[in-house]
N, C-alpha and C positions, 0 to 999 in steps of 0.2 A: 696670674702664677698661681693654680693650689697646691699645696702639702698635705698628707694627711695629721688627722685631728692629733691621732697618737697612734703606737704601735703593738695593731693587735692582730693576732688570726682572718676575724672578720673584718676588721678597713682595710685587711691587704689584699682578701680577696675579692671585695667589693671593688677595689680601686683597678686594679685585673680585667674583670669584669665587665666595668664603664668602658676601656679602655683596646682592650683586645678581647672580645668574647668569644671569640673561637675558641681560646685558652682557657676560659673559664671552670668549668668542667676539671679539669688538669688539679693534679694532687701535686698541694706550698708544702713546702719546708721549708722553712725559715734557718737564718743562723742564728747564734748563739750571739745577742748582745753583749756589747764593749763601752765604756764611759759612755752609764746607763744617765748622769746624771751631771753630763756637760752638754749643752745643744747644739753646740759646735759639731756634735756627729750626729747626730741623729737621723742618720741613715744605715739605709742596711740592702741585703739581697735575700732571695729566696729562689727555690729552683721550682723550676714547673713543669712535674710531672716526667722529669728526670732529661729535660731536654731541652729547657729556655732555662733562664738568668734574669727575672724581672730587680727592676735595681727602682727603692722610694726614699722617698725624705719623710721627716715627721717635726722641721723647725724650719722656721727661716733662712739660718745662712746653711742649712747643708743643704735643704735646698735649691738656694742658689748657685749652687754647687753641683751637685746633678744637674741641672735646667742648663750650665756651660759646657755638661761632660756631652749632654743631648746633641748641643748647636757644634760642640766640636766632630762628635761621627758624623752629623748630619755631613757637614762641610767637607772634610777628609773622607770621605766614602763617594763624592763623587765624581767620575770618571776623566782624567784619571787616575783610581783610588788609590789614596798608601798603602803600601801592602802591611799585612795581617792586624787589619783590624777585625775586631768582633763585629760579628753577620748582625744588626737589627732587625727585630721583626716586626720591631711599633714600640714609638716613643711621643709624647704628649706633656705640654706643660701645665692641662686645664684641663682634668687634672695630674698632676704631674708624676711618670712612669716613661722607666726604659726596659724594654725586653732586647734581649738577644741569642741570639742563640748559643747553648752549651755544649763548648769546646772539650770533647775530647783531650784529658792530657796531662799532667802533674808540673809542677811549677820548677823555673827554670834553679832553683837551690834542691833538689831530690835528685836530681842527675846531673850534673855540672860537675862533679868529679867524670861523672864515664864518657863523658862525650867527646868528644872531636870538638876541641876551642877554635881552632882557628874555623870549621866551617861554621860554630856558632858564632864566631867574632864574623864574619860575612853572611852571615842571616840580618843578628843585628846591626850589621853597618849600612846595611841595603833598609831596612826599617828607618835606621832613621835620619839617610840623606835622602829620601824624599817625606818623612814631615815637618824634615827643619826647612829646605826647599816648599812646605805647603804653607809661610803663614798669610800668605797675601789674601788666599781666598776667606778668611774670616774675618777682613778688618781691620778694628782696632781692636785688638788683645793686650788684655795687661798683662806685667810681669808676671811671671810665674810666682802661685804665692807659697810655696811648701816652701821654704827658705830655713838653712842651718843656722844656727845663733848664729849671732855677732864672734868677731874674735875678743870684743870685749868682756862681754856675758862668758864666755868661756878661759879666760884670764882669772876671773872673778874668781868663776864656781866651780873648778875644776878641779883644784890644788884639794877637794876633800875627800874626791877616791880615788885618787890615785896614787902610788907610793911616793915617798917626800923627794927621792932621788932621782924619779919621773920627770917631777913637774920644770926642770929646769932648759928639759930636754920639749917638752910640749911649748913653753910661750915662745921658746925658738921656732918651735915649727910657728907657733901662730904671728910671730913676725914677719917669718918669710912667706908664712900665707895672706898676708897685706899687700907686701911685697908685691908679689907676684901679682894678683887682682888689680893692681893702684889701676892700674892704663886701663880703660874700662873697650871692650868690644866689641863689633855691630852682634847685637839680636837676632837669632830665629824662631819661632815656635820650638818649642822645646815639651816632651810628656812632663819631664819633672819630678815622675817619679816608677822610673825606669829600674824598679828591682828586682829581683828572681821572683818573688812572690807573686808579680805582678804583668808573666810570662807564662804562658802556656807552651809547652812542649813534647812533643810525643816520639820517643825516642831521640836522634840526635836531631831533630825538627822544628822550630820553630812555629809552633801554629795559629797562634795570637795574642796580640801585649791589651792588654783590659785598663779598665780603672783612668778616664782621663779627665778625672776631675779635677784636677790642681794641672793642666794643662797652658801654657803661656809663653812668656818668651823671656829666652835668657840664651844668654852664650854657649856655642853648642857643648862646649864640654860640659854645661852644665848638667845635660842627662846622662853624660858620663862617672858620677862622681857615683854611684853605688858598686861601679864593675869591678875596682880596685879589690873588693871585697868576699869577692863572688870567686871563690878560689876552685879548683888550690893552686896555689900564687897566683900571680900578673900576667898567666898566659891569655885569659879573657876580653883582658882591657889593653890588652898591646895589637892582640890579633882583629878587633873592632876595628882600632885606630888606624891600625896599617891597610884594610877594605874596605875604613870609609877613605883616606886618603888614594886611594888607588879608584874608584869610583867614583868621587872628587875633580879630584891632582889640588886639594888644596886640607893638608896636616892641620892635625888637629894638636891644639898643644900640652905634652905632657906634665909639665909643669902644671898651669889653671887646672887639669883634671883632677891632676892630683890635691891642690892647695882645697877645690868644694867639695876634692874627699876627706880629706885630713876634717876642714868644720862640721862635713855629715858625720862622719864617722864618733865625734868629740860632740855633735849635738847629742847623736844616741847615748850615749856614756853620761852624759846631765840629766838629762829628762828621764830615761827611764829610773836610775838611781835614786832622783829626786823624789819621784813619782814609785817609788817599793816595787819596783819592775826586770826582772831578769832581761838584763842581754839577749838578742836575738836571739847566740848559742848559747847561753846559758852560761857563760867565762863569766870572768875577773876583768874589770875597768885593767888593772894591771895585764892582764890579758892582750888584752887591745890592743894600748896604748905597744906595746911589744910585735902585737902583729903589723901597727905601722910603719915601726922603723923598720921590718923587715922587705916589706911594699918601698918604702921610701927607697931602701937598698937597692934592691929588685929593679927596681927603675930607674936608674945609678943618679938618686936626685938628695 
């Protein structure tokens, strides 16, 4: 496997020329880089001619993740294909490049307030059911790499960022999550990072699920860990779980889903505030704790 030596327009253009020469004359628009000082995240994408997305890497850790995504998409696109995958135009590991068609649309975050959450949940459940059934196509797969902070880490460090009167509740939640997740459940293939920004929607129609770099094995509820925070309310997650049960006959466990959501939300608070980065919606950690309380109550937990 060979990845870029550097991040530069010239290097990217040369990579495209090697792997997919028929697209090499298209203009290349790159993204603004983040995590410039951390090789773990030295990967990015560029838009080719307004029609295609090219993903590449310039460090070994980032290259391994992208090569994993190439393998996952290759396996999942075989017939019968998992629905809502991006269409792969070209892929290579020597040199490393993944090119997919650019799907017009917006993220779920941008339109979730305006769409029918039950219909959105039906579409998401369709994707999840087929993905969770497809693990045997990949052979041996590692556990999902994108794990939230442990409850021990959260207990030790979250108190600095929330109100003192909120800490007993958060500690009680961590104890509860430990109890809920203490008994392991069978694992399936999961996307592992299925937040609204990795979903492309047009109106009320799901067009594509993207970014399979961290796909791996976990329990099914793990894939819904971002859904309770994708508002308004908890309608989207309850609709998705309802349609998942209708399609499979197997209900998802609300408590396990919420235990993963709790750890995910608290992890976001922790790493963002410690890094000096605003929370995703630019509100405060105490506000997020209040949101968690509202979600627990809405789900009857």
